[in-house]
N, CA, C and O atoms as a GROMACS GRO file, in nm:
protein
  456
    1MET      N    1   0.407   0.643   0.204
    1MET     CA    2   0.418   0.608   0.064
    1MET      C    3   0.508   0.486   0.053
    1MET      O    4   0.616   0.481   0.112
    2VAL      N    5   0.463   0.388  -0.023
    2VAL     CA    6   0.538   0.265  -0.045
    2VAL      C    7   0.581   0.262  -0.192
    2VAL      O    8   0.496   0.265  -0.282
    3ASN      N    9   0.712   0.257  -0.215
    3ASN     CA   10   0.766   0.265  -0.351
    3ASN      C   11   0.825   0.135  -0.403
    3ASN      O   12   0.876   0.132  -0.516
    4GLU      N   13   0.820   0.029  -0.326
    4GLU     CA   14   0.882  -0.098  -0.367
    4GLU      C   15   0.781  -0.211  -0.358
    4GLU      O   16   0.686  -0.206  -0.280
    5GLY      N   17   0.804  -0.314  -0.440
    5GLY     CA   18   0.716  -0.430  -0.443
    5GLY      C   19   0.726  -0.513  -0.317
    5GLY      O   20   0.816  -0.493  -0.235
    6PRO      N   21   0.634  -0.607  -0.300
    6PRO     CA   22   0.625  -0.682  -0.175
    6PRO      C   23   0.733  -0.787  -0.153
    6PRO      O   24   0.756  -0.827  -0.039
    7TYR      N   25   0.798  -0.835  -0.258
    7TYR     CA   26   0.891  -0.946  -0.239
    7TYR      C   27   1.033  -0.919  -0.287
    7TYR      O   28   1.118  -1.007  -0.282
    8ASN      N   29   1.060  -0.798  -0.334
    8ASN     CA   30   1.195  -0.770  -0.384
    8ASN      C   31   1.268  -0.665  -0.300
    8ASN      O   32   1.380  -0.626  -0.334
    9HIS      N   33   1.206  -0.621  -0.192
    9HIS     CA   34   1.265  -0.514  -0.111
    9HIS      C   35   1.198  -0.516   0.026
    9HIS      O   36   1.084  -0.562   0.039
   10GLN      N   37   1.267  -0.468   0.127
   10GLN     CA   38   1.215  -0.466   0.264
   10GLN      C   39   1.110  -0.356   0.285
   10GLN      O   40   1.038  -0.358   0.384
   11ALA      N   41   1.101  -0.261   0.192
   11ALA     CA   42   1.017  -0.142   0.210
   11ALA      C   43   0.871  -0.176   0.243
   11ALA      O   44   0.812  -0.114   0.332
   12SER      N   45   0.814  -0.271   0.174
   12SER     CA   46   0.673  -0.303   0.197
   12SER      C   47   0.651  -0.361   0.336
   12SER      O   48   0.556  -0.323   0.406
   13ASP      N   49   0.738  -0.454   0.377
   13ASP     CA   50   0.727  -0.511   0.512
   13ASP      C   51   0.745  -0.403   0.618
   13ASP      O   52   0.672  -0.400   0.717
   14SER      N   53   0.842  -0.315   0.596
   14SER     CA   54   0.867  -0.207   0.693
   14SER      C   55   0.748  -0.113   0.701
   14SER      O   56   0.708  -0.072   0.810
   15ALA      N   57   0.691  -0.079   0.586
   15ALA     CA   58   0.575   0.010   0.584
   15ALA      C   59   0.457  -0.054   0.656
   15ALA      O   60   0.389   0.011   0.736
   16TYR      N   61   0.432  -0.181   0.628
   16TYR     CA   62   0.322  -0.253   0.694
   16TYR      C   63   0.341  -0.254   0.845
   16TYR      O   64   0.248  -0.224   0.920
   17GLN      N   65   0.462  -0.289   0.890
   17GLN     CA   66   0.489  -0.294   1.034
   17GLN      C   67   0.478  -0.156   1.098
   17GLN      O   68   0.431  -0.143   1.211
   18PHE      N   69   0.522  -0.053   1.027
   18PHE     CA   70   0.511   0.084   1.077
   18PHE      C   71   0.364   0.124   1.094
   18PHE      O   72   0.326   0.178   1.198
   19VAL      N   73   0.284   0.098   0.992
   19VAL     CA   74   0.141   0.132   0.999
   19VAL      C   75   0.073   0.054   1.111
   19VAL      O   76  -0.006   0.110   1.188
   20GLN      N   77   0.102  -0.073   1.119
   20GLN     CA   78   0.042  -0.157   1.223
   20GLN      C   79   0.079  -0.105   1.363
   20GLN      O   80  -0.007  -0.096   1.451
   21ALA      N   81   0.205  -0.072   1.383
   21ALA     CA   82   0.251  -0.021   1.513
   21ALA      C   83   0.190   0.114   1.545
   21ALA      O   84   0.150   0.140   1.659
   22ALA      N   85   0.182   0.202   1.445
   22ALA     CA   86   0.122   0.334   1.467
   22ALA      C   87  -0.025   0.321   1.506
   22ALA      O   88  -0.072   0.390   1.597
   23LEU      N   89  -0.097   0.234   1.439
   23LEU     CA   90  -0.239   0.213   1.472
   23LEU      C   91  -0.253   0.155   1.613
   23LEU      O   92  -0.342   0.194   1.688
   24ALA      N   93  -0.166   0.062   1.648
   24ALA     CA   94  -0.170   0.001   1.781
   24ALA      C   95  -0.146   0.104   1.892
   24ALA      O   96  -0.196   0.088   2.003
   25LYS      N   97  -0.070   0.208   1.862
   25LYS     CA   98  -0.042   0.314   1.959
   25LYS      C   99  -0.149   0.424   1.957
   25LYS      O  100  -0.137   0.524   2.028
   26GLY      N  101  -0.253   0.405   1.875
   26GLY     CA  102  -0.362   0.501   1.873
   26GLY      C  103  -0.348   0.614   1.771
   26GLY      O  104  -0.429   0.707   1.770
   27HIS      N  105  -0.248   0.606   1.686
   27HIS     CA  106  -0.232   0.708   1.582
   27HIS      C  107  -0.329   0.682   1.468
   27HIS      O  108  -0.374   0.569   1.448
   28ARG      N  109  -0.360   0.785   1.394
   28ARG     CA  110  -0.448   0.773   1.278
   28ARG      C  111  -0.363   0.780   1.153
   28ARG      O  112  -0.279   0.869   1.139
   29ILE      N  113  -0.383   0.687   1.062
   29ILE     CA  114  -0.314   0.686   0.934
   29ILE      C  115  -0.412   0.742   0.831
   29ILE      O  116  -0.517   0.683   0.806
   30TYR      N  117  -0.376   0.855   0.772
   30TYR     CA  118  -0.467   0.920   0.678
   30TYR      C  119  -0.479   0.840   0.549
   30TYR      O  120  -0.590   0.820   0.498
   31ARG      N  121  -0.367   0.794   0.495
   31ARG     CA  122  -0.370   0.722   0.368
   31ARG      C  123  -0.235   0.652   0.349
   31ARG      O  124  -0.132   0.702   0.394
   32VAL      N  125  -0.237   0.538   0.283
   32VAL     CA  126  -0.114   0.473   0.237
   32VAL      C  127  -0.119   0.479   0.085
   32VAL      O  128  -0.212   0.429   0.022
   33PHE      N  129  -0.016   0.540   0.027
   33PHE     CA  130  -0.010   0.558  -0.118
   33PHE      C  131   0.097   0.467  -0.176
   33PHE      O  132   0.211   0.467  -0.129
   34PHE      N  133   0.061   0.390  -0.276
   34PHE     CA  134   0.153   0.296  -0.340
   34PHE      C  135   0.194   0.352  -0.476
   34PHE      O  136   0.110   0.380  -0.561
   35TYR      N  137   0.325   0.366  -0.495
   35TYR     CA  138   0.378   0.433  -0.613
   35TYR      C  139   0.494   0.351  -0.671
   35TYR      O  140   0.551   0.266  -0.601
   36ASN      N  141   0.528   0.375  -0.795
   36ASN     CA  142   0.635   0.301  -0.864
   36ASN      C  143   0.610   0.151  -0.849
   36ASN      O  144   0.497   0.106  -0.865
   37ASP      N  145   0.713   0.073  -0.817
   37ASP     CA  146   0.694  -0.072  -0.802
   37ASP      C  147   0.610  -0.108  -0.679
   37ASP      O  148   0.570  -0.223  -0.664
   38GLY      N  149   0.585  -0.012  -0.594
   38GLY     CA  150   0.499  -0.035  -0.478
   38GLY      C  151   0.357  -0.075  -0.516
   38GLY      O  152   0.285  -0.133  -0.434
   39VAL      N  153   0.316  -0.045  -0.640
   39VAL     CA  154   0.181  -0.083  -0.683
   39VAL      C  155   0.163  -0.235  -0.685
   39VAL      O  156   0.050  -0.284  -0.682
   40HIS      N  157   0.274  -0.310  -0.691
   40HIS     CA  158   0.264  -0.456  -0.690
   40HIS      C  159   0.208  -0.508  -0.558
   40HIS      O  160   0.166  -0.624  -0.550
   41ASN      N  161   0.207  -0.427  -0.455
   41ASN     CA  162   0.147  -0.465  -0.327
   41ASN      C  163  -0.004  -0.478  -0.337
   41ASN      O  164  -0.068  -0.530  -0.246
   42ALA      N  165  -0.062  -0.430  -0.446
   42ALA     CA  166  -0.207  -0.422  -0.458
   42ALA      C  167  -0.268  -0.524  -0.554
   42ALA      O  168  -0.389  -0.522  -0.576
   43THR      N  169  -0.189  -0.613  -0.610
   43THR     CA  170  -0.245  -0.708  -0.706
   43THR      C  171  -0.300  -0.833  -0.638
   43THR      O  172  -0.233  -0.895  -0.555
   44ARG      N  173  -0.419  -0.868  -0.675
   44ARG     CA  174  -0.479  -0.990  -0.619
   44ARG      C  175  -0.425  -1.116  -0.686
   44ARG      O  176  -0.461  -1.227  -0.648
   45LEU      N  177  -0.340  -1.099  -0.786
   45LEU     CA  178  -0.284  -1.213  -0.859
   45LEU      C  179  -0.162  -1.273  -0.790
   45LEU      O  180  -0.108  -1.373  -0.837
   46THR      N  181  -0.118  -1.216  -0.679
   46THR     CA  182  -0.004  -1.266  -0.605
   46THR      C  183  -0.038  -1.397  -0.535
   46THR      O  184  -0.140  -1.406  -0.466
   47GLU      N  185   0.046  -1.497  -0.552
   47GLU     CA  186   0.029  -1.626  -0.484
   47GLU      C  187   0.164  -1.672  -0.430
   47GLU      O  188   0.233  -1.750  -0.497
   48PRO      N  189   0.204  -1.626  -0.312
   48PRO     CA  190   0.332  -1.670  -0.256
   48PRO      C  191   0.323  -1.816  -0.210
   48PRO      O  192   0.213  -1.868  -0.189
   49PRO      N  193   0.438  -1.882  -0.193
   49PRO     CA  194   0.437  -2.018  -0.139
   49PRO      C  195   0.370  -2.022  -0.001
   49PRO      O  196   0.366  -1.920   0.068
   50GLN      N  197   0.320  -2.138   0.037
   50GLN     CA  198   0.247  -2.152   0.163
   50GLN      C  199   0.331  -2.114   0.284
   50GLN      O  200   0.277  -2.067   0.384
   51ASP      N  201   0.462  -2.133   0.277
   51ASP     CA  202   0.546  -2.104   0.393
   51ASP      C  203   0.598  -1.959   0.394
   51ASP      O  204   0.682  -1.924   0.477
   52ASP      N  205   0.549  -1.876   0.303
   52ASP     CA  206   0.590  -1.736   0.295
   52ASP      C  207   0.474  -1.646   0.337
   52ASP      O  208   0.358  -1.688   0.332
   53ARG      N  209   0.505  -1.525   0.377
   53ARG     CA  210   0.401  -1.429   0.414
   53ARG      C  211   0.329  -1.381   0.288
   53ARG      O  212   0.389  -1.372   0.181
   54HIS      N  213   0.202  -1.351   0.301
   54HIS     CA  214   0.122  -1.299   0.190
   54HIS      C  215   0.103  -1.150   0.213
   54HIS      O  216   0.007  -1.108   0.277
   55VAL      N  217   0.195  -1.072   0.160
   55VAL     CA  218   0.199  -0.928   0.187
   55VAL      C  219   0.071  -0.859   0.141
   55VAL      O  220   0.019  -0.773   0.213
   56VAL      N  221   0.021  -0.894   0.025
   56VAL     CA  222  -0.100  -0.830  -0.028
   56VAL      C  223  -0.218  -0.854   0.065
   56VAL      O  224  -0.293  -0.762   0.096
   57ASN      N  225  -0.235  -0.978   0.110
   57ASN     CA  226  -0.344  -1.008   0.204
   57ASN      C  227  -0.329  -0.935   0.336
   57ASN      O  228  -0.428  -0.894   0.397
   58ARG      N  229  -0.205  -0.918   0.381
   58ARG     CA  230  -0.182  -0.842   0.505
   58ARG      C  231  -0.236  -0.701   0.491
   58ARG      O  232  -0.307  -0.652   0.579
   59TRP      N  233  -0.202  -0.634   0.381
   59TRP     CA  234  -0.251  -0.498   0.359
   59TRP      C  235  -0.403  -0.496   0.352
   59TRP      O  236  -0.467  -0.409   0.412
   60SER      N  237  -0.461  -0.591   0.279
   60SER     CA  238  -0.608  -0.595   0.266
   60SER      C  239  -0.676  -0.612   0.401
   60SER      O  240  -0.774  -0.544   0.431
   61LYS      N  241  -0.624  -0.703   0.482
   61LYS     CA  242  -0.683  -0.728   0.614
   61LYS      C  243  -0.666  -0.608   0.706
   61LYS      O  244  -0.757  -0.575   0.783
   62LEU      N  245  -0.551  -0.542   0.699
   62LEU     CA  246  -0.528  -0.423   0.782
   62LEU      C  247  -0.623  -0.311   0.741
   62LEU      O  248  -0.677  -0.240   0.826
   63ALA      N  249  -0.643  -0.295   0.611
   63ALA     CA  250  -0.735  -0.192   0.561
   63ALA      C  251  -0.878  -0.219   0.609
   63ALA      O  252  -0.948  -0.127   0.650
   64GLU      N  253  -0.919  -0.345   0.603
   64GLU     CA  254  -1.054  -0.381   0.646
   64GLU      C  255  -1.072  -0.359   0.796
   64GLU      O  256  -1.174  -0.307   0.840
   65ALA      N  257  -0.973  -0.397   0.874
   65ALA     CA  258  -0.983  -0.387   1.019
   65ALA      C  259  -0.981  -0.243   1.070
   65ALA      O  260  -1.040  -0.213   1.173
   66HIS      N  261  -0.912  -0.154   0.997
   66HIS     CA  262  -0.894  -0.017   1.046
   66HIS      C  263  -0.948   0.091   0.953
   66HIS      O  264  -0.929   0.210   0.978
   67GLY      N  265  -1.016   0.050   0.847
   67GLY     CA  266  -1.072   0.148   0.754
   67GLY      C  267  -0.965   0.230   0.683
   67GLY      O  268  -0.986   0.348   0.655
   68LEU      N  269  -0.851   0.168   0.654
   68LEU     CA  270  -0.741   0.239   0.589
   68LEU      C  271  -0.774   0.270   0.443
   68LEU      O  272  -0.841   0.192   0.375
   69ASP      N  273  -0.726   0.383   0.398
   69ASP     CA  274  -0.739   0.423   0.258
   69ASP      C  275  -0.610   0.382   0.187
   69ASP      O  276  -0.507   0.449   0.201
   70LEU      N  277  -0.614   0.273   0.111
   70LEU     CA  278  -0.498   0.224   0.037
   70LEU      C  279  -0.513   0.267  -0.109
   70LEU      O  280  -0.599   0.216  -0.181
   71VAL      N  281  -0.430   0.360  -0.151
   71VAL     CA  282  -0.442   0.418  -0.285
   71VAL      C  283  -0.324   0.378  -0.372
   71VAL      O  284  -0.209   0.388  -0.331
   72VAL      N  285  -0.355   0.332  -0.492
   72VAL     CA  286  -0.255   0.292  -0.590
   72VAL      C  287  -0.250   0.398  -0.699
   72VAL      O  288  -0.353   0.438  -0.752
   73CYS      N  289  -0.129   0.443  -0.733
   73CYS     CA  290  -0.112   0.542  -0.839
   73CYS      C  291  -0.157   0.483  -0.972
   73CYS      O  292  -0.109   0.377  -1.013
   74VAL      N  293  -0.247   0.550  -1.039
   74VAL     CA  294  -0.303   0.500  -1.164
   74VAL      C  295  -0.197   0.486  -1.272
   74VAL      O  296  -0.193   0.384  -1.341
   75ALA      N  297  -0.111   0.586  -1.288
   75ALA     CA  298  -0.010   0.581  -1.395
   75ALA      C  299   0.091   0.469  -1.368
   75ALA      O  300   0.124   0.393  -1.459
   76ALA      N  301   0.141   0.459  -1.245
   76ALA     CA  302   0.236   0.354  -1.211
   76ALA      C  303   0.172   0.217  -1.223
   76ALA      O  304   0.236   0.121  -1.266
   77GLY      N  305   0.045   0.207  -1.185
   77GLY     CA  306  -0.026   0.080  -1.196
   77GLY      C  307  -0.045   0.036  -1.340
   77GLY      O  308  -0.020  -0.079  -1.374
   78LEU      N  309  -0.089   0.127  -1.424
   78LEU     CA  310  -0.110   0.093  -1.564
   78LEU      C  311   0.020   0.050  -1.632
   78LEU      O  312   0.020  -0.043  -1.712
   79ARG      N  313   0.129   0.117  -1.599
   79ARG     CA  314   0.260   0.078  -1.656
   79ARG      C  315   0.298  -0.064  -1.619
   79ARG      O  316   0.374  -0.129  -1.691
   80ARG      N  317   0.246  -0.112  -1.507
   80ARG     CA  318   0.282  -0.244  -1.457
   80ARG      C  319   0.168  -0.345  -1.470
   80ARG      O  320   0.173  -0.453  -1.410
   81GLY      N  321   0.066  -0.311  -1.546
   81GLY     CA  322  -0.044  -0.404  -1.573
   81GLY      C  323  -0.147  -0.415  -1.463
   81GLY      O  324  -0.227  -0.508  -1.463
   82LEU      N  325  -0.147  -0.321  -1.371
   82LEU     CA  326  -0.244  -0.324  -1.262
   82LEU      C  327  -0.366  -0.241  -1.299
   82LEU      O  328  -0.355  -0.120  -1.323
   83VAL      N  329  -0.480  -0.305  -1.305
   83VAL     CA  330  -0.607  -0.239  -1.339
   83VAL      C  331  -0.711  -0.281  -1.236
   83VAL      O  332  -0.686  -0.368  -1.153
   84GLU      N  333  -0.827  -0.219  -1.241
   84GLU     CA  334  -0.935  -0.249  -1.145
   84GLU      C  335  -0.965  -0.399  -1.135
   84GLU      O  336  -0.995  -0.449  -1.027
   85ASP      N  337  -0.957  -0.470  -1.248
   85ASP     CA  338  -0.992  -0.612  -1.250
   85ASP      C  339  -0.900  -0.701  -1.168
   85ASP      O  340  -0.941  -0.807  -1.122
   86ASN      N  341  -0.775  -0.659  -1.148
   86ASN     CA  342  -0.684  -0.744  -1.071
   86ASN      C  343  -0.637  -0.677  -0.941
   86ASN      O  344  -0.533  -0.712  -0.886
   87LEU      N  345  -0.716  -0.582  -0.895
   87LEU     CA  346  -0.687  -0.511  -0.770
   87LEU      C  347  -0.735  -0.593  -0.650
   87LEU      O  348  -0.846  -0.645  -0.650
   88ALA      N  349  -0.651  -0.604  -0.549
   88ALA     CA  350  -0.686  -0.678  -0.428
   88ALA      C  351  -0.789  -0.599  -0.346
   88ALA      O  352  -0.798  -0.477  -0.361
   89PRO      N  353  -0.866  -0.667  -0.262
   89PRO     CA  354  -0.964  -0.598  -0.177
   89PRO      C  355  -0.897  -0.494  -0.088
   89PRO      O  356  -0.787  -0.515  -0.037
   90GLY      N  357  -0.965  -0.381  -0.071
   90GLY     CA  358  -0.916  -0.275   0.016
   90GLY      C  359  -0.834  -0.169  -0.054
   90GLY      O  360  -0.809  -0.063   0.003
   91PHE      N  361  -0.792  -0.196  -0.177
   91PHE     CA  362  -0.714  -0.100  -0.253
   91PHE      C  363  -0.803  -0.028  -0.353
   91PHE      O  364  -0.906  -0.080  -0.396
   92ARG      N  365  -0.763   0.094  -0.388
   92ARG     CA  366  -0.832   0.166  -0.494
   92ARG      C  367  -0.729   0.240  -0.579
   92ARG      O  368  -0.620   0.275  -0.532
   93ILE      N  369  -0.764   0.264  -0.703
   93ILE     CA  370  -0.675   0.333  -0.796
   93ILE      C  371  -0.713   0.480  -0.804
   93ILE      O  372  -0.831   0.514  -0.814
   94SER      N  373  -0.612   0.566  -0.800
   94SER     CA  374  -0.635   0.710  -0.812
   94SER      C  375  -0.505   0.776  -0.857
   94SER      O  376  -0.406   0.708  -0.886
   95GLY      N  377  -0.506   0.908  -0.863
   95GLY     CA  378  -0.392   0.981  -0.914
   95GLY      C  379  -0.303   1.039  -0.806
   95GLY      O  380  -0.327   1.021  -0.687
   96LEU      N  381  -0.199   1.109  -0.851
   96LEU     CA  382  -0.104   1.169  -0.760
   96LEU      C  383  -0.166   1.278  -0.672
   96LEU      O  384  -0.110   1.314  -0.568
   97GLY      N  385  -0.280   1.329  -0.713
   97GLY     CA  386  -0.351   1.427  -0.631
   97GLY      C  387  -0.382   1.372  -0.492
   97GLY      O  388  -0.385   1.447  -0.395
   98GLN      N  389  -0.405   1.240  -0.484
   98GLN     CA  390  -0.432   1.177  -0.355
   98GLN      C  391  -0.308   1.178  -0.266
   98GLN      O  392  -0.319   1.189  -0.144
   99LEU      N  393  -0.191   1.169  -0.327
   99LEU     CA  394  -0.066   1.178  -0.250
   99LEU      C  395  -0.046   1.320  -0.199
   99LEU      O  396  -0.009   1.340  -0.084
  100VAL      N  397  -0.071   1.417  -0.285
  100VAL     CA  398  -0.058   1.557  -0.245
  100VAL      C  399  -0.154   1.588  -0.131
  100VAL      O  400  -0.116   1.651  -0.033
  101GLU      N  401  -0.279   1.545  -0.145
  101GLU     CA  402  -0.378   1.569  -0.040
  101GLU      C  403  -0.335   1.504   0.092
  101GLU      O  404  -0.350   1.564   0.198
  102ALA      N  405  -0.282   1.383   0.085
  102ALA     CA  406  -0.237   1.315   0.207
  102ALA      C  407  -0.125   1.394   0.273
  102ALA      O  408  -0.120   1.407   0.395
  103GLY      N  409  -0.034   1.447   0.192
  103GLY     CA  410   0.075   1.528   0.246
  103GLY      C  411   0.027   1.654   0.315
  103GLY      O  412   0.087   1.700   0.412
  104ILE      N  413  -0.081   1.709   0.265
  104ILE     CA  414  -0.140   1.830   0.324
  104ILE      C  415  -0.216   1.795   0.452
  104ILE      O  416  -0.205   1.867   0.552
  105GLN      N  417  -0.293   1.688   0.450
  105GLN     CA  418  -0.380   1.653   0.562
  105GLN      C  419  -0.306   1.589   0.680
  105GLN      O  420  -0.347   1.606   0.795
  106ALA      N  421  -0.199   1.517   0.652
  106ALA     CA  422  -0.129   1.442   0.757
  106ALA      C  423  -0.020   1.528   0.822
  106ALA      O  424   0.027   1.626   0.764
  107ASP      N  425   0.017   1.490   0.943
  107ASP     CA  426   0.127   1.557   1.012
  107ASP      C  427   0.262   1.520   0.952
  107ASP      O  428   0.356   1.600   0.953
  108ARG      N  429   0.272   1.399   0.899
  108ARG     CA  430   0.398   1.348   0.845
  108ARG      C  431   0.370   1.269   0.717
  108ARG      O  432   0.264   1.208   0.701
  109LEU      N  433   0.466   1.270   0.628
  109LEU     CA  434   0.467   1.182   0.512
  109LEU      C  435   0.592   1.097   0.525
  109LEU      O  436   0.704   1.148   0.521
  110VAL      N  437   0.572   0.967   0.541
  110VAL     CA  438   0.683   0.873   0.558
  110VAL      C  439   0.694   0.793   0.429
  110VAL      O  440   0.595   0.738   0.381
  111VAL      N  441   0.815   0.786   0.375
  111VAL     CA  442   0.838   0.717   0.248
  111VAL      C  443   0.920   0.591   0.273
  111VAL      O  444   1.023   0.595   0.340
  112PHE      N  445   0.872   0.478   0.217
  112PHE     CA  446   0.940   0.351   0.226
  112PHE      C  447   0.986   0.308   0.088
  112PHE      O  448   0.904   0.289  -0.002
  113GLY      N  449   1.115   0.293   0.070
  113GLY     CA  450   1.174   0.256  -0.058
  113GLY      C  451   1.221   0.377  -0.134
  113GLY      O  452   1.190   0.491  -0.099
  114ASP      N  453   1.296   0.350  -0.240
  114ASP     CA  454   1.355   0.459  -0.320
  114ASP      C  455   1.251   0.534  -0.400
  114ASP      O  456   1.285   0.628  -0.472
   0.00000   0.00000   0.00000
């Protein structure tokens, strides 16, 4: 679960690197759930400077390459102006039930950010 935005906290970078490393070691990631300000990781409206990393594109490319399920909390997204129309590729909007299901299906639930 990612609870912080891509450019105001280390949580998103740490989560991305954790998922990437786990996949490289052969682990399966059941789902990445974006909650609270973490939903900002899913907006296609992000345009960082050319010399900065593009966190949203990183998540999208990782999802495409590994078939990751990137889920954005609908309530947290709506509060922050995130709707289907501005969702980046690879992300989908759903409810907290998806987080609960991931907690049940996975061996571990790792939380990044407050």
